[in-house]
N, C-alpha and C positions, 0 to 999 in steps of 0.2 A: 706308232700311233700317237698322234695327237688328241689328247681327250677333249672334247667339248660340253664343259661342264653348263653351258647355258642352253646349249641344246638338249641335254641330258636331260634337266629339269623340267624343260618347258615338255619334253615328250613323256617323261613321267607324271605331270598334273594333267596331259591329254588323256593318258591310261585312265587315270582316276576318272575322267568326264565322258570316257567313250560311252557311244549310247547303243553299238552292236559289237557282237563278237568279230567281225570282218574287221574293224577299227580296232579292235583290240589285237588281232593278230597282225596288222600291218602296224602298228606301233611298235609289237615286239620285236619284228624282223628288224623296224629300222635301229630299235635299241641295240640290238645284238649284232649289227654293223658297226655300230658307232663303239663297241668294247672289242671289234677286230674276230668276233666270234664268228661264226657260219649258221648254227640250229638254236632254237631253243624248245622247251618242251616245257608247258603248262599243263597239271593233269591233277585229279585227286578222285579220291572214290567216296561216295555218298552211303554210308550203313544203314539199311532199312531193317536188316537183324543182323544174328552172329553170323548169319551162313551167306546174306545176299547184300549187294550192294551194287549201286549205280554211278557207272566211272564217267568224267568226262575229263576229254583229252583235245589241247588245242596245241599244234604242233608245225614245223616245219622241215620234221627229217627226211632223210631219201626215204623215199615210197619203198624200195624195195626191203628198205629195213624194217619199217612199220609192219609191210606185208607179215614177212619173218617173224619177227615180234609176236604179230596176235598168232599168227597162223600155228606157230612153235610154243605158243604160253610161256613167254621168255621171260613174262613176270614174275615167275614163279623161283626163277634162277637168277633174276636182276639185282645185283649185288648193289646200286642203288636203290632200290626200292624197299629191298631190305632192309638198309640203312634208314631210311626214310622212316619207317614204321617202328623203330628202334629208336631213334633219335632225333631232337631239333635242333641238332647242330650241322651248319652248313657245312660242305667238306669236296673236295677237290679229289676226283677220280684218281688223280695219281696215288695220294692217301690213302683211298679205299683200296687201291690195289697193291699197298703196303700189307695188307691184314692178311691172316691167314685164310686163301680161298679156296674153295674145294674145286675139284677139275671143270665142273660145270660151270662156275663163276669165273674161273679162268678160261675157257671156253667162249663164256660169253662176251667179256671184253676183247678177246680175239676176234670175235666175228663182226663187234661194233668196230673195230677199226677198219676191217676190211672195208665197211660201208663209209667209210670216212670221217666216222666218230671215234676222235683218238683222244682228244684231253676234254674237260668236263668241269664245270661248277654246279651243284645242285644244294638247292636250298628246301629243306622239308618246310611243309605246310600242314597249319592245323586249321581246323574250323571249332567253330563252339557249339556243332550239333555233330560231332565225331567226325566231320571229312580228314581225311589223311592224303596228302599228297608231295608236291612237288613242282620247285620251278628248274631246268635245268639251261644251263648254256653251254653249247659244247661246239668245238672246234675240229677241223683237221689238222691242227697241230696240237703238240704234246705241250703243257702248261709249261715247260720248263724254258720252251720257246719264246714266251711272254718275258717282258721286263720285268722286274719287281714291281715296279709303278703300276703296270698295265696290269700284273695280279691283282695287285690291290684294288685298284679301280672297280674289275668287275668281282671281288670280292664283295666289297662295299656297297656297290650300289645292286646288284645283284638280291641283296638280303633286304634293301630297300624297294624293291620291284614287286617282289613276291608277295607281301601281303595286300601291296594295291592293285595289281593284278587278280588277285584271288577273290578280294571284297568285290570290286568292279566286275568280273564274270558270273560270279555267285548272284549280285542283285540283276543280272540282266539275264539269266537261265532260271530265275525263281529261287537262290539260295541254297536251299535244300534239296532243289530239284525234283520237288514233290510238295502238296496243297500240304500246307503247315495245319498241324492238329489242334482242333483248338480245345484242349483241355480245360476245364473250370481249376479254380484256385483249389474246391478242396478233393477232386481227382487229382490232380497233383501231390497233394497232401498226403490221401490215401495210400498213392505209390510208393510215395517217400518213404512212411512207416511201414508197409507192406515190403519193400527193398530192404529195410532194417530188421526182417524177421521178425515183425508184429504179428500177432493174428487179429483177425477180424474185432474181436473181442476188443483185445489190447487197444486197436487204434481206435475202437471205438469212445475207449477212456480218455486216450490223449487227447483225441478230440471232441469231447464232449459232446457227443450225438449217439443216437442208436445204433446195434450192431448191421441193423437192417438197413440203415443210411450208408454204412460203410461197405456193406454188397451192394448197394446201387450203384455208389461212386465207383469201384472197382470194374464192375461191368460196364460202366459207360466207359471207362476209359480203354477197356481191353477190348470194347466193339469200336473205338476211335481210331485205337493204334492197329484194327485190324490183327490183332493176336488172338491166337489159339485159347489162351488161358491167361490167368494174371500172371505167371512167371514169366512167359512172355513178354506180355505188356510191360513186366518192369524191366527187362530186358532194353525194349524197344524204348522204353522211357528215358533208359540212361544211357542209349546209344545216341539219342536224336537230344538229348541235353536238356529234357524236360526235368531230371534230376539228377545232381551232381554232386562231389565231393564239396563241404566247404575248408578252405584250404586254410582258411584263419583257425579254425576250431578243431579240425578234423573231423566233424560231423557231417553227414549228407544233409542236404539241404537243397532247396528251389531254387529255379534257376529262376532270374528276377524275369517278369514280363517288359 
């Protein structure tokens, strides 16, 4: 395979400017072919609560495999998905299979190979509202059948393409695939301190307002987040990124507007 840098760069730029999902799919198909791979899958899950999420999948995997995958809920045994939920490191499927796998995980790879999904490279995806997903490029050949140069090309470019594809599609489908909840600054602050385990009275002292006002803000936030109580509201606020850890100080802080 003769790698075409100019064409690849142009396609990635085109991907960032795509105005519809069909165009994104077509561009990913062309990029897949440029890497001499056969298939791609871009997918992630948007959390609405601890137990409910909304999936998005765009791919050109074999239809029979996708039907079997969905029918048998293979997402629950998929080692690629498991890796992406636990790590942000890109990985080859060959390396995944070097790990200690359960019988069901070994069977998963065996069934995938029968469908033409033999070798692959996957990049985990993380969104700022709790999205977790991946971009995979798959081939009917083993990774070892590609030259070192070819492997380096797909490894490098896949990691550059993943965030572009995620950003483009997120914007096209409405980022979080749900209407953004318009929490006020005070509502976020009240949830923030509630997440820290503060009582309503303690929050009122921190924010220098009445306890009744804090009740008002927490109740409003709970309703806006469609939560059953303040504890579920806190959970949703964290999952959706309204409150998050401050990586500099180690304290919880508000997400910036």
